[in-house]
C-alpha positions in Angstrom: 147.2 93.9 92.1 147.0 93.3 88.5 143.4 92.9 86.9 143.0 89.9 84.5 140.2 89.6 81.8 138.7 87.3 83.7 138.4 89.7 86.7 136.9 91.8 84.1 134.4 89.4 82.6 133.3 88.6 85.8 133.0 92.1 86.8 130.5 92.2 83.8 128.7 89.4 83.4 127.8 90.5 87.3 126.5 94.0 86.2 126.4 94.6 82.6 128.8 97.1 82.3 131.2 97.8 79.7 135.2 96.5 79.6 136.3 99.4 79.7 134.1 101.3 82.5 134.6 97.4 84.2 138.2 97.3 84.1 138.2 101.5 85.8 135.9 100.1 88.5 138.4 97.3 89.1 141.7 99.3 88.9 140.4 101.8 91.5 139.4 99.2 93.8 142.4 98.0 93.9 140.9 94.7 92.8 138.4 94.0 94.8 135.1 92.9 93.4 132.3 93.9 96.0 133.7 97.4 95.7 134.1 97.7 92.5 130.5 96.7 92.2 129.8 99.5 94.4 131.7 101.9 92.0 129.8 101.2 89.1 126.6 101.7 91.0 127.3 104.8 92.5 128.7 105.7 88.9 125.2 104.0 87.0 127.2 101.8 84.8 125.9 98.9 86.4 122.3 97.6 85.4 120.0 95.9 88.0 121.9 93.5 90.4 119.0 90.9 90.2 118.1 88.8 87.2 115.3 89.6 85.0 112.6 87.0 84.1 113.7 87.5 80.8 117.4 86.0 80.9 118.2 82.5 81.0 115.8 80.5 83.2 116.4 76.9 83.4 114.5 74.0 85.8 111.1 74.3 87.5 108.9 74.8 90.7 106.7 72.2 92.4 104.4 72.3 95.2 102.6 69.7 97.4 100.5 70.9 100.6 102.8 73.2 102.6 106.3 72.8 100.9 107.6 74.6 97.7 110.7 73.0 96.0 112.7 74.1 92.9 114.7 71.7 90.5 117.4 72.8 88.3 118.5 72.0 84.4 120.8 73.7 82.4 118.3 74.2 79.2 114.9 74.5 79.0 114.7 71.1 76.9 115.4 69.3 80.1 112.5 71.4 81.9 110.2 70.1 79.2 111.0 66.7 79.9 108.2 64.3 81.2 110.5 62.5 83.6 112.5 65.3 85.0 108.7 66.8 86.1 107.8 63.8 87.2 110.3 63.7 89.8 110.1 67.4 91.1 106.0 66.2 91.8 107.5 63.6 93.6 109.8 65.6 95.2 107.7 68.1 96.2 105.3 65.1 97.6 107.8 63.1 99.6 109.0 66.2 101.2 105.7 67.7 102.0 105.4 64.0 103.7 108.1 64.1 105.6 107.6 67.7 106.4 111.2 69.0 106.5 112.2 71.8 105.7 115.5 73.4 103.6 117.8 71.4 100.3 119.8 69.5 102.2 117.3 67.8 104.7 115.1 67.5 101.3 117.9 65.3 100.1 117.6 62.9 102.8 113.9 62.2 102.2 113.3 58.7 100.8 111.7 57.5 97.4 110.5 54.3 96.4 114.3 53.6 95.3 117.2 55.4 97.5 116.8 59.1 98.8 115.6 62.5 97.2 119.2 63.1 96.4 120.5 59.8 94.8 117.3 60.2 92.8 118.9 63.8 91.7 122.0 62.2 90.6 120.8 59.6 89.0 118.6 61.5 86.6 121.5 63.6 86.1 123.5 60.9 84.9 120.7 59.5 82.7 119.8 62.7 81.2 123.5 64.4 80.4 122.9 67.7 82.6 123.6 69.2 85.3 120.7 68.9 87.8 119.9 69.7 91.8 117.9 70.4 93.8 118.4 74.3 94.2 115.7 75.1 97.3 113.3 73.6 99.4 110.9 75.0 102.1 108.3 73.7 104.1 105.8 76.1 105.9 103.7 75.0 109.1 100.8 77.5 109.5 98.2 78.0 106.6 99.5 78.2 103.3 98.9 79.9 100.1 101.0 79.2 97.0 100.7 80.4 93.3 102.9 78.8 90.3 103.9 81.4 87.4 104.3 79.7 83.7 106.7 82.0 82.2 105.9 80.1 78.8 103.0 78.4 78.2 105.2 75.4 76.8 107.0 74.8 79.9 106.1 74.2 83.4 105.6 76.7 86.2 109.4 78.4 87.0 108.3 80.9 89.4 107.0 79.2 93.0 105.6 81.4 96.1 104.5 80.3 98.8 102.8 82.2 101.8 102.6 81.7 105.2 99.6 83.8 107.0 96.8 84.7 109.0 93.3 86.1 109.0 92.4 86.4 105.2 91.2 84.0 102.9 92.7 82.5 100.2 92.1 85.0 97.6 93.4 87.4 99.1 96.5 85.8 100.0 96.8 84.5 96.5 96.9 88.3 95.5 100.1 89.0 97.6 101.8 86.1 96.3 101.2 87.3 92.8 102.9 90.6 94.0 105.3 88.7 95.1 106.0 86.6 92.2 105.6 89.8 89.7 107.4 92.2 92.4 110.0 90.1 93.5 110.6 91.7 97.1 113.3 89.8 99.2 112.3 90.4 102.5 109.4 90.9 104.5 110.0 93.7 106.3 112.7 96.7 106.8 113.6 95.2 110.0 114.2 91.9 108.5 117.2 94.0 106.2 120.2 92.5 107.5 122.1 95.8 108.8 125.4 94.9 106.3 123.1 95.6 103.3 121.7 99.0 105.3 125.0 100.3 105.6 126.2 99.4 102.3 122.7 101.0 100.7 123.5 104.2 102.6 126.5 104.4 102.0 126.1 104.1 97.9 123.6 106.5 97.9 125.7 109.0 99.6 128.4 108.4 97.1 126.2 108.4 94.3 124.2 112.0 95.4 127.8 113.6 96.1 128.8 112.2 92.3 125.5 114.6 90.9 126.6 117.3 92.7 124.6 117.7 95.8 125.4 120.2 98.9 127.5 118.1 101.3 125.5 119.0 103.8 122.5 117.4 102.4 123.9 114.0 101.5 122.9 112.4 104.4 119.5 113.8 103.8 119.0 113.0 100.5 120.9 109.2 100.8 118.0 108.5 103.9 115.2 109.2 101.4 117.1 106.7 98.7 117.5 104.2 101.6 113.5 104.2 101.9 112.9 104.0 98.6 115.2 100.8 98.3 112.7 99.5 101.2 110.0 100.0 99.4 111.3 98.1 96.5 112.6 95.0 98.1 110.9 94.6 101.7 107.6 93.3 100.6 105.4 95.4 103.1 107.1 98.0 101.9 105.4 97.8 98.4 103.3 99.3 96.3 100.4 96.8 95.8 99.6 95.7 92.2 96.1 94.5 93.6 94.8 97.9 95.3 95.2 101.5 93.9 97.6 103.6 96.0 98.1 101.7 98.8 101.0 99.6 100.3 100.9 95.9 100.8 100.9 96.3 104.7 98.0 99.2 104.0 95.8 96.3 102.8 96.7 93.6 105.1 95.8 96.4 107.9 92.3 96.4 105.6 91.7 92.7 106.0 92.8 92.4 109.1 95.2 89.8 108.1 99.0 88.7 108.7 101.9 87.9 106.8 104.0 85.7 108.7 106.9 84.6 106.1 107.4 83.6 102.5 109.5 82.0 100.3 110.0 82.9 96.2 111.5 80.2 94.2 112.5 81.0 90.2 114.4 78.5 87.4 117.7 80.8 86.8 117.7 82.0 90.2 
């Protein structure tokens, strides 16, 4: 199939690869975008798939009780707008009061003048930017919430909510800060979807082959790299930033504590 300039630009934006590398990958993948991303990762041309906190970050997070929400905007200028900040706080409080979970349910929650969804639409019209409720979560157990400011002149733009048992708030806050800093996607290896495991194993095998590793050792090498991948994306597998040479799972065991779930919301993602 024909590869368009728009296809190449999309792949470059997604991976950070050069124009020629992106075009070559798309051509080799017969236009299959996901396969092209894999090819670039195997060849080492793609940059990290996750957005870093240094990239454009618009909007804010807000919390109330056992509820954490993310309100998105197009610019940092709006993120500092007092009315925008006040609306985020109002939404968080209302969603917590209603005890609902998820964006669609949160949009239905009543405020003084209409619903959360209507209030978001109204401020978008007034300010003239695309504004949306990006994420909303409410937990039922014991929680700890951590809000992080990326910049001193902006409200909090990274929010973590942790549900746990058997630990004090100070220890739970350390784990929240770990999540905010290290951005795990899952709690345990068991939570990683099989499709993702298969994809990462396939990439690891192909990358080892590209590196000239012996064919009979590819599987073993790939399995080792897959374990390293889990240490990156799974909270309990990560090395604890608050304890020397211990995993988060080990620190929880030492404290007699358990993490049941968490969410991490970050403006711009």
